[in-house]
N, C-alpha and C positions, 0 to 999 in steps of 0.2 A: 320149890320153884314152879310157877305157873307157866307151863309151856305154851298153852293157848294164848295167854296174855303176851308173852314175848314174841310169838309169831305174828301178832297183829300190830306191834309197835311200828314197823316200817310203813304200814298203811296210815297210821296216825300222822307220822312224819310227812308222808306224801301229801296228805290233805292240808297240813300246815304250810308246806312249801309252795304248793300249787294254788292255795287260796280257795279251795272248794272241793266238793266230792266228785263232781263230773270230770274236771281236769285231772284229778288224782287217779280216777278210774281209768282214764285214757292212758296216762303215763304207766300205770301198773298192768295194763291189759286185763282189767277186771270190769265187772259190771258195776254201775253206781250203787245198786242195792247191796252188792257184796261188800263194797267199801263202807257204806253206811252201817251195815251189820257189824263189821269188824270194829268200827269206832264205838258203836254202842256197847259192844262186849267189853272193850277196855274201860269205858266209862262206868259200866256196871260193876266190874271187878274192883275198880279203884274207888267207887262210891262218890264220884264227883264229875260234873260235866267238863269236858275239855274244850268244847267249841260252843260259842254263842251263835245260834242259827236264826236267820230270818229268811223270808222268801227271796231276798235279793243278795244276801251275803253270808259268809261264814267267817267268824273271827275267833281267835284263841281266847279262852278265859285265862285268868291269872294262873290257875292250876295247870291249864294246858300249856301256857308259855313256859312255866317252870319245868314241866315234863320234857318238852321239846329241847330246852336248853341242856337237860341232863342226857337225854338219849341220843341226840344228834351226833356228838363226838364218838360215842360208843358204836353206833351203827356205821359211822364212817370208817372206824377202825376195822370193823367186821368186813365191810366192803373191800377195804384195802387187802385184807388177808385173803379174801376170795379171789381178788385180782392176781395176787401172787401165785395162788394155786392154778389159776387159769393160764398164767404165763408158763408154768411148768408143762402144761398140756399144749402150749403153743397156739391157743385159740384166741382170736380177737373178737370179743363179744361184750354184750352189756350196754350200759348207757354212758356216754361221754358228754359231760356238761361243759360248755365253753361260754365265757363272758367276753363280749367284743363290742367295740363301737360300730355304729351303722356303716361307716365308710369302709370298714374292713371287708364287708360282704362283696361289693363290686371289685375291690382292689385285689383280693386274694382268696377269701373264704369260699365264695361260690364255686370256684374251680377246684379248690382243695376238697370241699365236701363232695363234689361230683366224683373225684378220683377215689375218695374213701368209700363212697357208696358202692362203686363198682368192685373194689378190691375186698371189702369186708361186709358182706350182706347181713351178717349176724350182729353188727354193731349199729346202735342208734346214737345219733349225735344231736344234742339239744343246744341251740345257740340262743343265748339271752342277750339281746341287743341293749347295750348300756353305754351311754356316753358320760356317765358320772364318776368314772374311775373307782368303782366299788371294790371292796376287799374280796378277792376271789375265794380265799380260804374260808372266811366267815360266811360267805354266800353259798358254800357247798359246791363250788365249781372245781372241775379237774384242772382247768387252765384258763388263761385269759389271753387277749390280744390287745396290745397297746403299742404306741410309739416307743422306741428304745429309750428315750430320755425320761419317760414316765414310769419306768419299771423299777421297783424297789431293789436295792442291791443284794438283799438276801434271797432273791428269786433267781431261778435258772432261766435264761432267755435263749430262744432259738430263732434265728432270722427267718422271716417269711417272705420279705420282699427286698429288693435292692434299695439302697438309699434313693431318695427322690427329692424334688424341689417343691416348695410352696411358691406359687406364682400368682400374678395378677392377670385376669382375663376380662374381656368384654365382648359383646356381640358387635359385628360390623355396623349394624344399624345405630347403636349407641355411639360408637366412635365417629361415624359419619356426621352425626348431629353435634356431638360435644367436643370432638377432637381427642387426640391421644395426649395423655400427660407426658411431659418431657423430663420431669424430675419428680422425686418423692414429694417435694414441696407443693407441686401442683395437684396432688391428690385432694387437697382441701377444697379445690374448685370443682370436684367431681362428685357425683352421686355414688357413694360407696355402699355396697351391701354389707351391713353390720352383722356381727356374730355374737350372740349372747352366751356367755360361759355358764354351763349348767351348774357347776359346783358353787361358784362365787356369786353368780347372778350379774357380774359386771360385763361390760362390753370388751371384747377382745381387741387388743391393739395389734395391728398388722406388724409382724416381725419381718424386717427387710434388711438388705445389705446396702450400705452407703459409704463410699470412700474406704472400703475395706473393713468397716465396722458394722456390728449388728445394731439396728435401731428399732424401737417400738413406736409405731405411728398411730396416733388417734385419728380415726376417720369418722365421717358423718354421712348420713344419707337418709332417704325416705323409708327404707326397709331394713328390718332386723330379723334374723332367723337364729335358730339354735341347731342347725343341721347343715352340713356341707353340701349334701345333695339338693337341698332346698335352694341354697345359694346358687348352685349351678343352674337350676331351672330358671331362677330369676334373671341370671346373667344371659341365658339363652333368649329370654323374652325381651332383652334390650333395656332392662331397668337400670343397670349401672355396672360399675366395676366390681369384680368378685375376686377375693383372695382364697385360693384353694390349692389342694395338692395336685400336682401336674398329672399323675395317672388317671385322676377322675375326669379330666377334660382332654386327655390326649387325643381321643378319637374326634372330639368336637373341633379341636384345632386343625387336625389333618383334613377334616371335611369342610373347613371354612366357616363353621357355625360360630366359633369363638376365635379371638385373636389375643395373643399375649402382648402385654405392654410392660415397659420398664424391665426387660429381661435381665439387666445387670443387677437389679434389686432383688432377684429371686433368692429365697433362703433355702439352704440345704437342710434336709431332714434325714435322720438316721434310718428311717424305714420302719416297717411294722414287724413286731416280734411276737412269737408265742412265748408265754411265761408261766411258770408253775413252781411249787415248792420243791426244794431239794429232796431227792428220793422218790418223787412221784413218777418219774419217767420209767421206773421199773414195771409199772402197770402196762400190760400188753396193748391196751387200747390207746394209751397216750404215746407209747413207743411207736405204734403204727402210724399215728398222726404225725409225729416228728419225722419219721423216715420218709413219709409221703411228701411232706412239706419240703424237706431237703432235696428230694429228687426233682420236685417242681422248680425249685430255685435254680438248681444246676442246669435244668433243661431250658430255662428262660421263660417258662410259662407263667411264673409268678409276677413277671414284669409287664404283662400284656395290658394291664389296666382296663379290663372290661368294665363298661358302665352301661346303664340302661339308656335307650334312645330318648331323645327329647320328647316331652309330652306335647300333644297337639293343641291342648286347651290353654296354652299360655302364649 
């Protein structure tokens, strides 16, 4: 058994996951030259290049991809074993990787990460912003954040926020010029900010309540985005009606920057949840995150709905 070779495999995996030597060096707290040396050593011992290098990019070769596919599960098992050993020592440390949609940051994750940073200075948390509903297990993440209805049934889910509503809002300037819609049917007369679904590429149909039933409404307008916070910025600029989760615009409504329309059409949403594979919560770093999230939820801090202030350039 080549002990030197085995010791350098995590470095190879880091370069593959991070997409380059410099980001891998940063993640591993190594110098780029040390990372490059480790990769060259493995390539020399194996007798084949693992990465195709150019001045601008680093990509896996066929041999490199095959190696990563083999070693990634094994190294994950080793990491889990080390986590269990750390749990026996009661220390929360290491790297915790989370996959979350962008809107989760202002709604809950910013405050949660702030609490975690103060409580566990030996723990590093990496948040990969992803609105494409990626497979957290295949992506090498410890946990993900999603709406409750989007979580697979074989996952364990822990509530991060209370339930909330998806509502329609607009700037007072827009409503003063165009008037308020008095029914769902009148939405067709308004400029509605569209939302492009990342996975399917289709336009999202606004899910609303009408006559005690759920309805999906096709809307049209001059602007389409693929991010809820972009839609909020456009609504603040007076461009049109915006369909958005209420916590993201709660402060704007209170300050008079936005107004809710058709409140009876608001759709109830289950809230945001942390989710992970069964058995993963035994790791001390994930258990610490779960405990902190539950404490925030009980204290009401998870429902504050902090959002960035409106930008001045719109």
